[in-house]
C-alpha angles and dihedrals in degrees: 000000000000121000117210126188138181092197116113121214109262118237117229111216122208110261118267108258119211096161119092139151092270092058091050094048092049090052090050088053091056098258108141117234112225119196108194100192119019087174090071090061087071112029116085091016130110117209133207093184138354091285097154092051088051089053090058090049089052089050092052092050094047099046119053121221091008113178123204118208123188119201125190138169089049089162086076088073123071109251094240091052098045099088093047089050092050093050092048092050090050090054096043098043102030093040109180091340122098113254143189119214121202107203115186144092095242093121092118091048092059101035097043102039108137145155141158130269094252098042091105136272096270092054092047092048090053092054093047090046091057089052092053090045090053091052098045095045120008099042087050096043133097105248118219123180105202090200089068100046138063116253089241091086140251125317118242088212090069107039113206114250137201116252095260090049090052091051093051093044091049093056092045089052090048088060093047095247122164104246132172119190132218097001122177116236109183106298093347135078116218118213090219139358110203120195134194131161093347094310122114132190136180116238119197124195101203103198095153117115092216106043113156107227093197093052090046090052092052091048092048093050091050093049090049095047099041102032103022094236121132117213128226117195131199127187121228091250092051091055092041093052102035116008090160090058091050092054090046087058091050091052091046092055092045091050089061096250116136115260115242100253110189116234109171121177116249128228105251095311092161090060095053119108121243096264091052093048091049091055093046092049095045106151104188133075115268124022139181120204115197104204122176121206113294095015096119099255095154091053088051091051092049094048091045089060089049091049092053094046092050088053087060097259108156111250092226090057092060118089118190115189122193127190098237142011095261094054091045090052093050091050092050093049094049092049094046089051088060091053094254116151110243115191131209094241127235129088095319094048109148103174141035106316110228116180147131115266092249095050089048091052092046092052090047095056092040092053089052094055106271105135097169120145121248113253099219106139114119111271092004095122091050090050089052091054091047091054090048090051092052091048089055090055096251134114134196123203121213117231134190107290092001128090106177092179090057090048091050092047089054091051091051089049089053089060090058097041102031098032091230112176104237096198111111095011122122129182126214108211123184118253134177091262101038126294135327118222112216125192103224095202093055092052092045091054091048090049091053090048091051091050092049091049093049094038093230137133130199128233091259091048089072089075100026095052092044091054093043092049093052093047095047098043111054096187093051089046093052090048094054092042089054094053097070135051096176129033117190119189133183131209092018091167091068097051120114125224094266093052091047090049091054090052092047091052092051092047097045088084123053098309123106125215127230106189123189120193148137115239090192094059119056109162103164102055086124086066093052098270115148129185089223086074090066094042124033097004093051091052090050093047095047109034113192093027120145127232126217122188124203105204105171120091110209097177109062138055117263097255092054094049093048094046092048091047091056088054097042091052088069091067107116097208112048143108111262112257139139112231111206137175124256115267090241096046113121115261097214127173120231120209118229 
């Protein structure tokens, strides 16, 4: 078979950089930064990574107490009055703090950005970039609709709030609670101070994607010790999913009842080595754990879940994805043995969601209305492709040692697994009187039509259709992105491009990824897995991520580990690490 293509390799330009030292210094001096068209930062650009999002992260790190303000409906203000209005809003809302104003009507561009799973990597990256941009800026920004306010500015008596703060405040007001917003406490500003029967507590709505839990803990202890005010924190996803439950918790604390502080038992945490403990206690956002065979990766995953729960992460906001049913079952059993609630998944999930990637994708599309039957009979997919070929007016004849229908079926499967763009690709397949040239895109379209008519999906469709649905439906995508704060995945090195895309979609919102894999052991390359996805591509997809290496093999005798290490070191594409045997591993001698 010969594959021909008219597609040229796309060039990835370096991201446009608008941030420099001069901008940062002016912000530090209190001069507001006004961006008049955020939309222009994206259109006409080609991106290798989420460079613009990284620039905003850099800005947050460089400028303390930075406030983001998003203005829309600017047409409600007379053109000559707009700049005065912007400057006044910057003063009134930002106060003495530095602020960035986004001034444009690109709301629909960001909130409705969509594509399909085989529209090409540049198009997909652009959609995911807008999601990350929304998280880093707009979810964290004060939202002001100029159509609903006078051009004279914003009242200090009613401080502007983010959308999750408004949701929480609205429910507290519905219950008649005594709430004050944006109150200074020493060097800090509390989102809310809620009072009842002489008791007061601080309530924080932490919508930021990059909150530092350790810094928050220090702040909360200081406010408690110096000002006598306990702090209750809710993540954006907690408020988004269950604002009533959040307010119930506030009332419980104010009534004097003890808050339900989680304290789950770990799985032999004290016996873990230092590299394993470091991975379990990872405190940042995204992480990669490179775990060779026998290094205790499952124990790390289990204890990572315990660590998150004991830091008050909601069980239902944790998604744990295993590569196969056996591994998923083991993870479930070990978590349940520790008393950890494990849910059944789906819309009504009320515990940690543990699943294989395929079962997760299947439940996702089912929950969104896809009730197609699984096409799992032997040879059924090949039969589907043959029907599609006949519908297109073409026919392939099998020959001795050659099965062109099987070859074509594998190529169609690669579209689903590898996200190959079929447009412009033709296949030359051997036939008794020469070769037959098949337009892959034509057959692909006929296959999809055949599936729709028969109401069936293939095994690979469980992932492909889930990713395609999320990319093409922005509201559904935002909903699923808001369900999870932490996504943990095992055997990352054996994932194919469609599986990785599904993970990238889920973690382009507020969720962080904790990926465990072995760069020295790729088994499923025949299903389009590639070690580069765990190495360079992972670093590009998750800038700022941290890497942990587990280098001790606890499974094998010392001679086996040493011999395998000498061989593994010859791998040309790997992360540098020195795999060593456990100190208590047997040092047996093998006869030649």
